[in-house]
C-alpha positions in Angstrom: 2.8 227.9 69.3 -0.2 227.1 71.3 1.7 223.6 71.8 4.9 225.1 73.7 2.8 227.7 75.1 0.8 224.7 76.9 3.9 222.2 77.7 6.0 225.8 79.3 3.2 226.1 81.8 3.8 222.4 83.6 7.4 222.4 83.1 7.4 226.1 85.1 5.4 224.7 87.6 8.0 222.0 88.4 10.7 223.9 88.3 9.2 226.2 90.8 8.2 223.4 93.0 12.2 222.4 92.7 13.3 225.5 93.4 10.8 225.9 96.5 12.0 222.9 97.5 15.8 224.0 97.4 14.6 227.1 99.6 13.3 225.2 102.0 16.3 222.8 102.8 18.9 225.7 102.7 16.3 227.6 105.8 16.3 224.2 107.2 17.1 225.8 110.7 16.0 229.5 110.3 14.3 230.9 113.2 12.8 234.1 113.8 13.6 236.7 116.6 12.6 239.4 118.1 12.7 241.8 121.5 9.4 242.5 122.9 10.6 245.3 125.9 13.8 247.4 125.8 15.2 249.2 127.8 13.4 250.4 131.3 16.8 248.5 133.0 19.9 250.3 134.9 22.4 248.1 132.7 25.8 249.7 133.4 24.8 248.0 136.9 24.1 244.6 136.0 27.1 242.3 136.1 25.6 239.0 136.2 22.2 236.5 135.5 21.3 234.0 136.2 19.3 231.0 134.4 15.6 229.5 135.3 14.5 227.1 132.9 10.4 227.1 131.8 8.9 224.5 130.7 11.9 223.9 128.2 11.7 220.2 126.4 14.2 218.0 128.0 16.3 217.3 125.2 16.4 220.5 123.9 17.4 221.9 127.3 21.2 222.1 127.9 22.1 223.3 124.5 19.3 225.7 124.1 20.4 226.9 127.3 24.3 226.8 126.6 23.6 228.4 123.1 21.4 231.7 125.2 25.0 231.8 127.8 27.0 232.1 125.0 25.1 235.0 123.2 24.1 236.6 126.0 28.4 236.3 127.5 28.9 238.6 124.5 27.5 241.6 126.2 29.9 241.5 129.0 27.7 239.5 131.4 28.8 236.5 133.6 26.5 233.6 134.5 25.9 233.2 138.0 22.7 231.3 139.1 22.9 232.5 143.0 24.0 235.9 143.4 23.1 237.5 140.1 21.5 241.4 139.3 19.6 240.2 136.5 17.2 236.4 136.4 16.8 235.5 132.8 13.6 233.0 132.0 13.5 230.6 128.7 10.2 230.1 128.7 8.9 227.4 126.2 5.6 228.2 124.6 4.4 225.4 122.0 1.3 227.2 119.7 -0.3 224.4 117.2 -1.3 225.5 114.2 -3.9 223.1 113.0 -7.0 222.7 115.2 -7.5 219.5 115.1 -4.2 219.3 116.7 -4.4 221.2 120.1 -4.3 218.6 122.4 -1.6 216.8 121.2 1.9 217.0 122.5 4.2 216.9 119.6 6.6 215.0 121.9 4.3 211.9 123.0 5.3 208.7 121.3 1.1 207.8 121.1 0.9 210.3 117.7 -0.7 208.6 115.3 3.1 208.0 112.8 1.4 209.3 109.3 0.1 212.1 111.2 2.1 215.8 110.3 2.4 218.4 113.3 2.1 221.9 112.6 3.2 223.7 115.6 5.5 226.8 116.4 8.0 226.3 119.3 8.5 229.9 121.0 10.9 230.2 123.6 10.6 233.8 125.5 13.3 235.5 127.0 12.3 237.9 129.9 14.6 239.7 132.2 13.9 240.6 135.6 16.4 242.5 138.5 16.6 239.7 140.8 16.0 242.4 143.8 13.1 244.1 142.4 11.9 241.8 140.1 11.1 244.8 137.7 10.8 243.9 134.1 14.2 245.0 132.1 14.1 243.1 128.7 12.3 240.3 126.9 11.9 239.2 123.4 11.9 235.6 121.7 13.0 233.2 119.6 10.6 231.0 117.0 10.1 228.8 114.4 7.1 227.0 112.8 7.6 223.4 112.3 5.4 221.2 109.7 7.3 217.6 111.4 6.2 213.9 111.6 6.2 211.7 115.3 9.3 210.7 115.7 11.5 213.2 113.8 15.1 213.6 114.8 16.1 216.9 115.1 20.3 217.1 114.1 22.0 219.0 117.2 24.6 220.0 115.5 22.4 222.1 112.4 20.5 222.7 115.4 22.7 224.5 117.8 24.5 227.0 115.5 21.0 228.5 114.7 20.1 229.0 118.1 22.9 230.9 118.8 22.4 232.7 115.8 19.1 234.0 116.8 19.7 234.5 120.3 22.3 236.9 119.2 20.1 238.2 116.7 17.3 238.6 119.5 19.5 240.2 122.1 21.1 243.1 119.4 19.4 245.7 121.5 20.5 244.5 124.7 22.8 247.0 125.8 26.7 245.5 126.3 28.6 246.2 129.4 31.0 249.3 129.2 34.3 248.1 130.0 
């Protein structure tokens, strides 16, 4: 009996690791979302919005903005970057989780290839009335990364994850009444 007990611990540990690895692979593109300011605006009067890119990395900008547009337009608004009721700023923030990497740019080609980078990639969604500058809504989406430099991000898997995260974050934004 004792011999079986000693063998079962390593077997249980290996099985646990396999299960965790499987969970990690299924949640490859899990992105957190939340609202930070809701609902001081006059939402019935907002029909159009413009988008401002604030520091989104070049390889992300086009499709992140496209996925935000798709999610936000489900609320009934139309994008017009010249004449609009509200201005939406999509602001990228990079938060290093390793103090030794505080000054490391994860998009720099000069990083040691074996050094794993741990950081939070955050996109803040900040909405202001175009005429007054008053804040009317804000939220954010974020994801913890642990990657090797030069890792390739698969756009075909990332796009639906971004759309779902934006839709989740925008749940509290009131839809335009028909």
